[in-house]
TIMIDO-704927 format. One record per residue: x, z, y of N, C-alpha, C in turn; residue in three letters. Coordinates in steps of 0.1 Angstrom, whole numbers, plus 5000, padded with zeros to 4 digits. Layout:
<drengus>
XZYXZYXZYAla/...
</drengus>
This chain:
<drengus>
559351225104558351225093557151295098Met/556051235096554751285100553851305088Ile/553351425087552351445076551051505083Ser/550151545075548951605080549051745086Ser/550151815081550351955086551651985092Arg/552551885093553851905098554451775105Ser/555351795114556051685120557551725121Val/558351635116559851655117560351565128Lys/560951635138561451565150562951575150Ile/563551475157565051465158565351425172Gln/566451475177566951445191568451435191Trp/568851375202570251355204570651445216Gln/571951505215572451585226573551505233Gln/573551525246574551455254575951525250Gln/576951435248578151485243578951585253Leu/578751555265579451625275578951775276Thr/577751795271577251925273577152005260Asp/577851955249577652025236578152165236Ser/579252195243579852325242579052425250Thr/578152385259577452475267576152515261Glu/575652455251574352485245574452585234Val/573652695235573652805226572452805217Thr/571452735221570252725213569352615218Lys/568452575209567352475213566052535212Phe/565152505221563752545220562952425218Leu/562252415207561352305204559952355207Val/559452285218558152325223557052225219Gln/555852265216554752175212553452235216Tyr/552452145218551152195222550152085218Gln/548952125216547852035215547451985228Glu/546751875229546251825242545451935248Ser/545751965261545052065269545252205263His/546252225254546452355249547652425256Gly/548152535250549252605256550552575247Thr/551652585254552852555247553252665237Trp/553652625226554352715216555752665213Gln/556652745208557952705206558652755194Gln/559652685189560452725178561852735184Ile/562552845181563952865186564952835175Glu/565852755178566952715169568252765174Leu/568852855167570152925171571152915159Thr/572352965161573352975151574652905155Gly/575652925146576952875150576952725150Pro/576152665141576052515141574552485144Thr/574452425155573052395160572652265153Leu/571452265148570852145142570152065153Gln/570051935151569351845160568051795154His/567551865145566251835139565451965137Thr/564151945137563252065134562052015127Ala/561552095118560352075111559252165116Leu/558352115123557252195129556052195119Val/555752315114554652325104553452395109Glu/552452405100551252475103550452405114Asp/550552275114549752195124548452155118Leu/547652115127546252065123546251915120Lys/545551875109545551735106544751655117Pro/545251525118544551435127544451485141Ala/545451555146545451615159546651565167Thr/546351535180547451485189548251605194Lys/549551595192550451705197551451635206Tyr/551951725216553051685225554251765222Met/555351705220556651775217557651755228Phe/558451855231559651845240560651945235Arg/561951915240563052005236563752055248Val/564052185248564752245259566152295254Val/567252265260568552325256568752445265Ala/569452545259569652665267571152705264Glu/571752745275573152795275573352905284Gly/574652945287574953055296574353025310Pro/574352905314573852875327572352875328Ala/571652885317570152885317569652765309Gly/568352755310567652645303567752515311Pro/567752405303567752275309566352235313Ser/566252115319564952055321564452015307Glu/563152015305562651965292562851825290Pro/563051785278563151635275561751575278Ser/561751435278560451365280559551405268Pro/558251415271557351455261557151335251Val/557151375238556851285227555451315222Leu/554551215222553151245217553051195203Thr/552551275194552451245180551051285175Val/550451205167549251245160549451265146Arg/549151385141549351415127548451325118Thr/548851315106548051235096546751305093Glu/545651225090544451285086544451345072Pro/543451435069543251485056541751465053Gln/541351485041539951485038539251595046Arg/538051575050537351685058537351815050Pro/537651925056537652055050536352125051Ala/535452075059534152145060532952055058Gly/531852105053530652015051529951985064Pro/529051885064528151875075527351995077Pro/526952015090526252135094524752105096Leu/523952205096522552195099521852095091Ser/522152085078521451985070519952025068Val/519151925071517651955071517051835063Ser/516051865055515351765048513851795049Val/513151695054511651705055510951585050Arg/509751595044509051485039508351405050Pro/508451275050507651195059506551115053Val/506551105039505551045032505551095018Ser/504751035009504751074995505951024987Ser/506650934993507850874986509050874995Met/509050945006510250945015510551085020Glu/511851105021512451225027513351185038Leu/513251255049514251225060515251345060Leu/516551295059517651395059518351385072Val/518551495079519351495091520451605090Thr/521451585098522651675097523451655110Trp/524351755112525251755123526651735117Ser/527651685124529051675119529651805115Pro/530651805107531351925104532051985117Pro/532452105116533152165127534352075131Leu/534552065144535651975148536952005142Ala/537252135140538552165135538652145120Glu/537552115114537552085099537351945095Leu/537251855105537051715102538251645097Arg/539451685103540751635098540851485099His/540251425108540351285110539051235116Gly/538951105118537751045124536751025113Asp/535651095114534551085104533950945105Ile/534050875093533650735093532250725087Gln/531750825081530350815075530050935067Gly/528950925060528451035052527850985039Tyr/528051065028527451035016526251135014Asn/525151085012523951165010523451154995Val/523451274989523151274974521851344972Gly/521051294963519751354959519551354944Tyr/518851454939518451454925517151514923Arg/516451474913515151534910515351664903Glu/514851774909515151904903514551924889Ile/513351874887512751894874513451814863Ser/514251714866514851624856515951704848Ser/516451814853517451884846518851834848Gly/519051714853520351654855520951714868Ser/522251734867523051794878523751684886Gln/523551554882524151444889523351404901Asn/524051374912523351334924523451174925Tyr/522451114930522450974934522850974948Asn/523950894951524550894965524250764972Phe/523950774985523850664994524750695006Ser/525450595011526350605022525750555035Ser/526050625045525550585059526750595068Val/527050485076528150485085527850565097Gly/528950585105528850655118529450785117Gly/529750845129530450975129529451085131Asp/528151055132527151155133527051225146Gly/527851185156527751245169526451205176Glu/526351255188525151225196523851255189Glu/523751385185522551425179522551435164Gly/523651395158523751405144523351275137Gly/523451285123523151165115521851185108Gly/521351075103520051085095520050975085Glu/519250995075519050885065517650915059Leu/516950805058515650805052515750765037Leu/515450865028515550835014514150785010Leu/514150665005512850605001512750574986Gly/511650534981511450504967511450624958Gly/511150744963511150864956509850884948Leu/509950984939508651024932507751094941Gly/506451064939505451134947505251284943Lys/505151364954504951504951505951564942Phe/507251524945508351564936509351644944Thr/509951744938510951834944512351774942Arg/513051764953514451714952515451814958Tyr/516651804953517751874959518651774966Ser/519051804978519751704986521051774991Val/522151694991523451744996524051635005Val/524951665014525551575023527051605024Val/527851505024529351525026529851415036Gln/530751455044531351365053532651305047Ala/532951185051534151125047534851055059Phe/536251065058537050995068537950895061Asn/538950845068539750735062540550785050Gln/540650915048541350965036540450975024Val/539251025026538351045015537151145019Gly/536351175009535251265012535651415012Pro/534851485020535051635021534051705011Gly/533951835013533051915004531651885007Pro/530851914996529351894997528752015005Leu/527751985012526952085019526252165008Ser/525752285012524852355003523552275000Glu/523152274988521952194984520752244992Pro/519952154997518652185004517552124995Val/516552204992515452154984514252114993Ala/513652004990512451954997511551884987Ala/510251874991509351804982508651694990Gln/508451584983507751474990506251514991Thr/505551445000504151475002503251444990Met/502151514991501051484981500551344983Glu/500051284972499351154973498251154963Asp/497551044963496451034953497051004939Val/496251044929496851014915497050864913Pro/498150834906498550694904497750634892Ser/497250714883496550654872495150724870Val/494350664863492950714861492950824850Ala/491950904849491850994838491850924824Pro/492150994814492350924801491250964791Asp/491050884781490150914770488750954774Asp/488150864782486850884787485850854776Val/484950954773483950934763482550964769Arg/481550894763480150914768479250904757Cys/478250984757477150984746475851024752Ala/474750964746473451004750473151144745Gly/472651234754472351374750470851384748Leu/470151344758468651334756468251204762Thr/466851184764466351064769466651054784Ser/467051164790467351154805468651224808Gln/469551234799470851294802471951224793Ser/473151224798474351184791475451284792Leu/476251294782477351384782478651304783Gln/479451334793480751254796481851354795Val/482951314788484151394788485351304790Ser/486551364794487751294797488951384796Trp/490151334797491351404798492051374811Gln/492751474817493351454830494451354829Pro/494851294841495951204841497251284837Pro/498251214833499551284830500051354843Pro/500651474841501051554852501951474861Thr/502851394856503751324864503151214872Ser/501851184869501151074877500051134886Gln/499951264886498951334894499251324909Cys/500551334912501051324926500551434935Asn/500151544929499651654938498951754929Gly/498251844935497451934928496051884927Val/495551864914494251804912493151904918Leu/492251854926491151934931489951914923Gln/489851814914488651794906488551644903Gly/487351614898487051474893485751434899Tyr/485651294901484351234905483851144895Lys/482551144892481951054882481050964890Leu/481150834887480250734893479450674882Phe/478150674883477250614873476050544879Tyr/475650444872474450364877473950284865Glu/472650254865472050174855472750034855Pro/472849974843473449844842472349744847Val/472749644854471849554860471149464850Leu/469849434853469149344844468149264853Asp/467449174847466549094854465349164861Asp/465149294857464049364863464649454875His/465849434878466449514889465749484902Trp/465449594909464749574921465649614933Gln/466849644931467849674942467549814948Gly/466949904941466650034948467550144942Val/468350114932469150224926470550224933Asp/470850334939472150354944473050414933Asp/474350384935475250444925475350594928Ile/475250674917475250814918476750874917Glu/476950984924478251044924478151194920Thr/479051234911478951384907480451434908Arg/480651554914481951614914481951734905Lys/483151754899483351864890484751894889Thr/485052024885486452064882486752074867Thr/485652054859485852064845486251924839Ala/486451924826486751804819485551744811Leu/484451794815483151744809482051764819Thr/481051674818479951684827478651634820Ala/477551694823476251644818475551584830Val/475151454828474451384839472951384835Leu/472151444845470751464842469951374851Thr/468651374849467651304857467751154856Gly/468251104845468450964843467250894838Leu/467350764838466250684832466250694817Arg/465050684811465050694797465450564790Lys/466150574779466550464771467150354780Phe/468150394788468750294798470250294796Thr/470850184797472250164796472950194809Asn/473850284809474550324822475950294821Tyr/476450254833477950234835478450364841Ser/479550414835480150544839481650524842Val/482050574854483550574857483950714862Gln/485250744860485750874864487050854872Val/487250934882488550944889488951084891Leu/490251104893490751234897491051234912Ala/490951344919491351344933492151464936Phe/493051454946493851554952493351584966Thr/494051674973493651694987493851574996Arg/494651474991494851354999493751264998Val/493151244986492051154984491851124969Gly/491151014967490750974954491750884947Asp/491950904934492850834927492250704921Gly/492850654910492450534904491250564895Val/490250464896489050484888489150424874Thr/488650484864488650434851487850304850Thr/488150224840487350104838485950154833Lys/484850084836483550134832483450144817Pro/482750254813482350264799480750264799Ile/480150234788478750214788478150304777Phe/477050364781476350454771474850454775Cys/474050484765472550474767471950604765Thr/470950634773470250754771469350744758Thr/468950854753468150844740466750784743Glu/466150744732464750694733463750814735Glu/462550774740461550864743460150794741Asp/459150864741457750804741457650704753Ala/457050594750456950494761455950534772Pro/456050464783455050474793453750394789Gly/452850384798451550314795451750164796Ser/451050084788451049944790450749904805Pro/451449804810451349764824449949724828Ala/449249664820447849614823447049584811Asp/445749574812444949544800443649474806Ile/443149374798441949314801441149274789Lys/439849254790438949214779438049114783Val/437849004776437048894779436148854767Val/434948794770434048754759434648624754Val/434948624741435448504735434448424726Ser/433348494723432148434716431048534717Ser/429748484713428648584715428848714707Pro/429648714696429848834688431348874689Gln/432148824698433648864698434048894712Ser/435048984713435749014725437249004723Leu/437948944732439448934732440049034741Leu/440849124735441549224743443049174744Val/443649184756445049154758445649254768Ser/446949274767447649374775449049324777Trp/449649394787451149374790451949494784Leu/453149464780454049574775454249674786Pro/454649794782454949904793456049854802Pro/455949894814457049864823458249954820Thr/457950074815459050164810458850184795Glu/459450104787459250114772459950244767Pro/460950284773461750404769462250404755Asn/462350284750462850274736462450134731Gly/462550124718462149994711460750014707Ile/459849924712458449934708458249904693Ile/457649994686457449964671456049914668Thr/455149954677453749904674452949944687Lys/451749884687450749924697449549984690Tyr/448850074697447750144692446450104700Asn/445550024694444349984701443250074698Leu/442650134708441450224706440250144710Tyr/439150164702437850104705436750214705Thr/435850194714434650284714433450204718Arg/432350224710431050164712430150264719Met/429550224730428750314738427450254740Val/426450334739425050294742424550394753Asp/424650354765424250444776425350554777Gly/424950684775425950784775426350834761Arg/425750764751426050804738427150724732Asp/428050784726429150724718428650694704Glu/428550564701428050534687429150544677Leu/430250494680431450514670432750474678Asn/433850504672435150474678436150444667His/437150384670438150344660439550324666Gly/440550314658441950294662442550184653Lys/443250094658443849984651445349974655Arg/446249954645447649934648447849784650Asn/448549744660448949604662450449594663Val/450949494656452449474655452949464669Ala/454249504670454849514684455049374690Ser/455049264682455249134688453949074693Gln/452849144691451549084695451049174707His/450449104717449949184728448449134731Thr/447749104720446349074721445649094707Ser/444349114708443549134696442149084698Phe/441649004689440248964690439349054681Glu/438449124687437549204679436249124676Ser/435949104664434849014660433649094653Lys/432549024652431349084645430749194653Gly/430749184666430249284675428749264678Leu/428149364683426749354686426549314701Lys/425549224703425349184717424649294724Gln/424849294737424249384747424649534744His/425749554738426249684736427649694742Val/427949794749429249804756430349854747Glu/431349784748432549814740433649854750Tyr/434349964747435450014756436750004748Gln/437849964755439149954749440250014757Phe/441150074751442450114757443550104747Trp/444750104752445950074743447050164746Val/447850204736449050274738450150204731Thr/451450234734452550184727453350304720Ala/454050274710454750374702456250324701Ser/457150424701458550404697458750494685Thr/459950504680460250584669460150734673Arg/460150764686459950904690458450944689Val/457550844692456150884692455350794701Gly/454050824702453050744709453150784724Glu/453050674732453150694747451850714754Gly/451850694767450650714775449750594773Gln/448450624777447350524775447250444787Ser/446850314784446450224795445150274801Ser/444750204811443350234817442350184806Arg/441150234807440050194798439350074804Val/439149964796438349854801437149834792Val/436049784797434849764790434249624791Ala/433549584781432849454781431649454772Gln/430649374775429449364767429349214761Val/429349194748429249064743427849004747Pro/427848874751426648804756426648664749Thr/425448614749425248474744425948374752Ile/426048404765426848314774428348354773Arg/429148254772430648274772431248204784Val/431448274795431948214807433448184805Pro/433948094813435448054813436248174818Ala/437148224810438048334814439448304809Arg/440448374815441848364812442248494806Ile/442848494794443248614788444748644792Ser/445448554798446848574802446848654815Ser/448048704818448248774830449248694839Phe/448948694852449848634861450948734865Gly/451448714877452448804882453848744884Gly/454848824888456148774890456848724878Pro/457548614878458348564868459748524873Val/460748584868462148554872462948484861Val/463548374864464248294854465548244861Arg/466648234852467948184858467848034861Pro/468747994869469047854873469247774860Phe/468647654859468747554848468147614835Arg/467447724836466747774824465347714823Asn/464447774815463147724813462147834816Thr/461047804823460047904825458747854818Ala/458147944811456847914804455748004810Ser/454747944817453648014823452448004815Leu/451948104808450848104799449448094807Ala/448548024801447148014806446247994794Cys/446048104786445148104774443748134779Tyr/442848044775441448054780440448074769Thr/439248124773438148134764436948074772Val/435848044765434647994772433947894763Gly/432647894764431747794758430747744768Gln/430747624771431647514766433047534770Pro/433947454763435347464766435647444781Ala/436347534788436547524802437447414806Pro/437347364819438247274825439447354830Arg/440647304828441847384833442547294843Arg/443147364853443947294863445047384868Glu/446247324869447447394875447647354889Trp/447947444897448247414911449647474914Leu/450447404922451647464928451347474943Arg/451247604948450647624961449247584961Gly/448847484969447447424968447447284963Asp/448647244957448647104953448547094937Gln/447647014932447447004918448746954911Pro/448947004898450046954890449446884878Leu/450146774875449746694863450946684854His/450746694841451846674832452546544834Gly/453846544835454646424837454746384851Gly/454046444860454146404874455546444880Ser/456146554874457546594877458346584865Asn/459546534866460346514854460646644846His/460546754852460846884845459546964843Asn/458346914845457146984843456246934832Val/455847024823454946984812453847074811Gln/452547024809451447104806451047084791Ile/451247194783451047184769449547194766Met/449147154753447847154749447247294749Asp/448047394747447647534748447347574762Ser/447647494772447447524786448647584792Gly/449747604785450947664790451647564799Glu/452147614811452947524820454347554817Leu/455147454813456547464810457347384820Val/458247464827459147404837460547414832Ile/461247304829462547304824463647274834Ser/464847304831466047274840465647324854Asn/465447454855464947514868465947494879Leu/465347454890466147444903465547544913Gln/466347574923465847674933464547614940Gln/464447484940463247424947462047444938Ser/462147484926461047514917460347654920Asp/461047734927460447864931459247844939Ser/458247934936457047934944455847994936Gly/454647974941453448024935452747914926Asn/452447954914451747864905450447924901Tyr/449347854901448047904898447347824887Thr/446847894877446047834867444547874869Cys/443747774871442247804873441447724863Gln/440447794858439547734848438047764852Val/437247674846435847684850434947614839Ala/433747674836432747604829431447634835Asn/430347604828429047614835428647764836Ser/429347854830428947994830429848074839His/430948024844431848104852433248034854Gly/434048104862435448054865436348174865Ser/437648144865438648244865440048184870Asp/440948264874442248214877443248324876His/444548284874445648374875446748304883Val/447648384889448648324897450048384893Gln/451048304892452348344889453248314902Tyr/454148404904455148384915456548364907Thr/456948244907458248204900459348214910Leu/460348294906461648304913462748254904Thr/463448154909464648094902465848164907Val/466648224898467848284902468948184903Gln/469648184914470748094917471948164921Val/473048094924474248154929473948214943Arg/474648324946474448384959474948294970Pro/474448324982474948264994476248324998Ala/477048255006478348305010478248425019Ser/479048525017479048635027479648595040Pro/479348675050479948655063481148745065Thr/482348695065483548775066484048775080Leu/484548895084485148915097486249015096Tyr/487249015105488349105105488049215115Val/488249335111488049455120489349485127Thr/490449495120491749525126492949485117Ser/494049475122495249445115496449535119Ala/497249575110498449645113499649555109Thr/500849615109502049545105502049515090Ser/501249585082501249565067499849555061Ser/498849555069497449555063496549485072Ser/495449435066494349375073493049435068Ile/492249485077490949555074489849455076Leu/489049425065488049325064486649395063Leu/485649345069484249375067483449255064His/482349265058481549145055480049185054Trp/479249085057477749105055477349015043Lys/476749075033476348995022475248885026Pro/475348765019474348665021473248695012Gly/472348595010471248605001471848624987Asp/471248714979471748744966471348634956Ser/470548534959470148434949469148494940Gly/468448594943467348654935467948724923Ala/469248744922469848814911470748924917Ala/470849034911471749134917473249094917Pro/473849124928475249084929476049164919Leu/477049104913477949174903479249204909Ser/479649144921480949174927481249064937Gly/482449084942483048984952484448944947Tyr/484848824951486148774949486848744962Val/487848824965488648804977489948724974Leu/490148614981491348534980492048534993Asn/493348554992494248545004495548495000Tyr/496248445010497648395008498348395021Arg/499648415020500448405032500748255034Arg/500948215046501248075049502448035041Thr/502247925033503247875024503447965012His/502548055010502748154999501748124988Gly/501748194977500848174966499548244968Asp/498448194962497148254964497048374956Leu/496548484962496248614955494748624954Glu/494348694943492848714940492648854937Glu/491548914943491149054941489649054937Leu/489349134927487949154924487449284930Met/486349274938485849394945484449434940Leu/484149564941482849614936481649544944Pro/480549544937479349474942478749544954Arg/479049674955478449754966479349754978Arg/480549704977481549704988481149624999Ala/481349665011481149585024482449585032Thr/483549645027484749645035485949655025Ser/487049615029488249635021489449615030Tyr/490449695027491749695035492849625025Glu/493249515029494349445021495649505026Val/496349565017497649635020498849565014Lys/499949615018501249565013501549425017Gly/501149395029501349255035502649255042Leu/503149125044504349115052504149125067His/505049185073504949205088505049075095Cys/504249065106504348955115504148815108Gly/503248815098502948695090501548655091Ser/501248525090499848475091499348475077Thr/498148525075497448525062496148445063Tyr/495748385053494448305052493648365041His/492448415045491548485036490148425036Leu/489548435024488148395022487548475011Phe/486248495012485548585003484348504996Leu/484148534984482948474976482248594969Ala/480948574968480048674961479748614947Ala/479448714938479148674924477848744919Gln/477148664911476048724904476048664890Asn/475048694881475148644868475048494866Lys/474648424877474448284877475848214880Ile/476648274889477848214892478448274905Gly/479348204911480048244923479648154935Thr/479448224946479048154958480148064963Ser/479747974972480747904980481548004988Ala/482847974990483648074998483248075012Pro/483448195018483148205032484148125040Ser/483948095052484948015060486248095060Pro/487348025059488648085058489048145072Thr/489448275072489948335084491548335083Leu/492148305095493548315096493948435105Ser/494648525099494948655106496448675106Val/496948725117498448755117498548905118Lys/499448955109499749095109500649125121Thr/500549245126501349285138502849275135Gln/503549255146505049255145505549115147Gly/506849115151507448985154508948995151Arg/509748895153511148895151511849005159Ala/512949055155513649165162513949125176Pro/513949235184514349215198515849225200Gly/516249245212517749255215517949385223Ile/518849475219519049595227520049575238Pro/520049675247521049665258522449695252Glu/523449625257524849645252525249785253Ala/525049845265525549985267524950085257Gln/523750065252523150155243523550125228Thr/524049995226524349955212525849985209Leu/526749955219528149945216528850065222Leu/529850125214530750225219532150195214Ser/532950125222534250085217535250205217Pro/536150205208537350295207538550215209Asn/539750275206540950195207541050085197Ser/540750125185540850025174539549995166Thr/538450035172537150015165536050005176Ser/534949965171533749975179532550025171Val/531850125177530750185170529450115174Leu/528650075164527450005167526250105163Leu/525450135173524350225171523150145167Arg/523150105155522150015150520750065151Leu/520550195151519250255151518550225164His/519250185175518550145187517950005187Val/518249925177517849785177516349785176Trp/515649715185514149715185513749625173Pro/512849675165512349595153511149515157Asp/510549545168509249485173508149495163Asn/508149605156507049635147507249595133Gly/508349525130508649485116509949545112Cys/509949625101511249695097512349595095Pro/513449625101514649545099515049545084Leu/515549425080515949405066517449405064Thr/518149335073519649335073520149275086His/521549295087522249245098523349155093Phe/523749055101524948975099525848995111Val/527049045108528049085118529248995118Leu/529648945129530848865131531548905144Gln/532848895144533548915157534748825158Tyr/535248815170536548745172537148785185Arg/538448775186539048795200538548695209Pro/538448725222537948635231538848515232Ile/538248395232539048275232539348215218Gly/539248295208539548255194538348175189Asn/538648065182537547985177537048035163Thr/537848125156537548165143536748295143His/535648305137534848425136535248505123Trp/535448635124535648715113534348785108Thr/533948755096532748805090532948945086Leu/532149035091532149175087531149195075Val/529949145077528949155066527849055069Ser/527448995058526248905059524948965054Asp/525049085050523849155045523949305047Ala/524249345059524449485062523049555063Leu/522849655054521549725054521349805067Lys/520149815071519849895084520350045082Pro/521050085091521550225091521750275106Gln/521950405107521950455120523150405128Arg/524350415122525550375129526450295120Arg/527250205125528250135117529450105126Phe/530650125120531850105127532649985122Thr/533049895132533949785129535349835133Ile/536249835123537549885125538549775125Ser/539849815127540949715127541049635139Gly/540649685150540749605163541949645170Leu/542349565180543549595188543149665201Ser/544049755205543749835218543749745230Pro/542949775240542849715252542749555251Ala/541749525243541549375240540049345242Phe/539849225246538449175248538049105235Val/536849145230536249095218534849035221Tyr/534548945213533248885213532548925199Gln/531348975200530649025188529348945187Leu/529148885175527848815173527048895162Arg/525848925165524948995156523648925154Ile/523348905141522048855137521248965131Glu/520048995137519149095131517949025125Ala/517649065113516649005105515549095101His/514349055102513149115095512249015089Asn/511249055083510348965076509748855085Ile/509648885098508948795107509948695113Ala/511248715111512248615116513548685119Gly/514348625128515648685132515848655146Ser/516848735152517348715165518848725165Ser/519448635173520948635174521348665188Thr/522348745189522848775203524348795202Val/525048765213526548785214526848875225Glu/527648975222528149075232529649055234Phe/530049095245531549105248531849245252Thr/532949295245533349435248534849445249Phe/535349555254536749575256537049705249Val/538149705240538549825234539349915244Thr/539450045241540250135249541750115247Leu/542450175255543950155254544450235242Thr/545650225238546250295227546150445228Lys/546250485241546150635243544650685244Glu/543750595242542350625243541750635257Gly/542550575267542050565280541250445283Asp/540450445293539650325297540550205299Pro/540050085296540949965298541049935312Pro/542049855316542149815330540949755335Pro/540649775348539449725354539149575353Pro/540249495353540049355352539449315338Glu/539949395327539349365314537949415313Leu/537649525319536249575319535349475326Val/535849415337535049325345534849195336Lys/535849155329535749045321534749065309Arg/534749195304533849235294532349225298Gly/532149265311530749265316530349125321His/531249035322530948895326531548805316Asn/530948815304531548755293531448605293Ser/530248545298530048405297531048325305Leu/531248355319532248285326533648305321Pro/533848425315535248455311535648375299Phe/534748355289535248285277534748145275Tyr/533848105284533247975282534147855285Ser/535147875294536047775298537447805293Asp/537847735282539247765277540347725286Met/540047645296541147605306541447735314Arg/540447815316540647945323541248055314Val/540748055301541048155292542548165289Met/543148045285544448045280545448095291Val/545448045303546348105313546148255315Pro/544848295315544548435317545148525306Leu/545048485294545648555283547148565284Ile/547748445287549248445289549648535300Ile/548948535311549348615322549148765319Ala/548048795312547848935308548848985299Thr/549248905289550348945280551648965287Val/551948875296553148885304553149015312Ala/552049035319551949155327552049285319Leu/551449285308551549405299552949425294Leu/553649315291555049325286555949375297Gly/555749315309556649365320556349505323Ala/555149555323554849695325555449785315Gly/555349735303555949825292557449835293Ala/558149715297559549725298559949815310Ala/559249805321559549885332559350035329Ala/558350065321558150205317559250255309Gly/559750175299560750215291562050245298Leu/562350155308563550175316563450305324Cys/562350335329562150455337562350575329Trp/561650575317561850685308563350705304Lys/564050595301565350605297566250665307His/566050625320566850675331566650825333Ser/565350865331565051005333565651085322Lys/565651035310566151115299567651135300Ser/568451045306569851065308570251175317Leu/569251205326569551315336569351445330Ser/568651455318568451585312569651615302Ser/569651745297570751785288570651715275Leu/569451685271569251615258567951545259Gln/567751455250566451375249565951365235Lys/564651355234564051335221564251195217Val/564851165206565151035202564050975193Ala/563551045184562550985174562051105166Arg/560951075159560551165148560651085135Phe/561051155125561251095112560351155101Ile/
</drengus>
């Protein structure tokens, strides 16, 4: 009988010597240990002995010595016995946990003390729990291998960012698991916040300031210690955008901020993010708020022309900076005779009008005019002062103003050319230096008022348009520069670098189409995969596409957007991420056979830059046509043991290693150790190293196997006969253990 702590042995005594034996000495020792003994005496000698207080899973050698008046006999032949295993009595040693990323912890350990393993360690259970959760239950993952050769390790992934965990490790053998190690606490690394600040609010404080407030992200989503907040703000784009405003950034540690130095009565886009020591978190969606109204700036221009011998026509342009909603214009008049001011006056003009004809004036007297605009806040700055003297002659003049005109694609542009003069002036429109005639172009009309109307605008309609008038007393002209806003040109996209999981892109914007860019659209797809679309900010000139598959080809193109539409896509780029199908390791580094098992050091398998996803393991005795499937989806782990093999036998092992880039298949031949744990016979080792010639020809294999079995059988029989003959010469022999 064999147990984990005791062995009961039995022996037979030679009948001829029974009267001469006074006692038996049962001697035993561990391998390479010293002999210990149990003395059996008494009037009736027993032929059995229970040896106790042994170590589990330990190889012992037993022998029996008979002793009488003539002295001790020769020892019996040695009987080698291995005690049964027990659960490990000691925990793994040197448990260490360190963060390797914001979502991963690397756990390493050494095996339990040899005397506490109580069997062959087959693997380890690694448990972890979030300390702040309050739960005392651990989530366990198993990893195969005995943990020798530097110890074991397991990478715990998918953990909470910047979260503290308690980790324990226990070893298990063929009987069961042992005790847990002492808990080790570790925290994953900091990361950027996962969500944006909450409840962002914005309101106009003054005509040049905004007040913004927000709430921090939930603590569980901060992923670190918040260092502060960043605010991004810029004026909302409009047709008067000149491309000179950069986005402004403001840092603060508070939950409110006052943005100053802003444009008056301007709509702003505001975004907020939180940041840690690692970097910036998620940005809030834009919210929009407008600075308060203020008094307007001065009208952009003013002119006065003689409209009749007793009338003057004053016209002006609205302020470039209205700073609010214009409620009215204030037209000031002053009559001057030399240096003397004869009278002055002020007239209110409705906000929808930008001209006024002053009638009943005196000839040969100078009249001066200037204008201001008003909002609900008050009156603004004055235009420049213009002067004119009514005369009997009324030369041809234009009261309209030229200048830049920006209109969207397929819209309509109206270019005014309001004239005065007596006699009525001749009017002519030119595009460049070529005369225009109503109806000459399908989309061009010259109205009776002199207005030039261009409908269904195309980019080709952009250019300089001049209205010129003349009569017998004078001439005048104004010029418009028409810009038609169209879709932007395609950006120029190029690849800066690629890793196993990301591609870094840069691009150069094309022509904006005379309208401010509103953003970019990046499209990409994996070969034979679905198309993905990303919206990117208008100011971006680079982007790193992350979370890609390793060793895969991606097709990417970029388009720009403005208010008119989306550009044609850039030429498609085909880029392959780094990495390829798994490599093949050396057999001597991968395989470690035992008597009835083989240890696979899977951690040495080269992944070629793409993380391994799973293994397919099969084995068969050499010459056998049937493969035994061990696993078709073995997760990557440091070590794995295939058990249930026969001692001193040649096996063929087929392994498929898979990663996202592909797979590799390799076959190895190995030889298990003998039953006693000794190296196999040289001829088997040689066959193991020369696997292909050995097993490829079955006409060679079958005779070799038969001969090997016969040889082993003959050797075993001879050994038994030798042992039997030797035992007869001693006073007693060990017969068996029960």
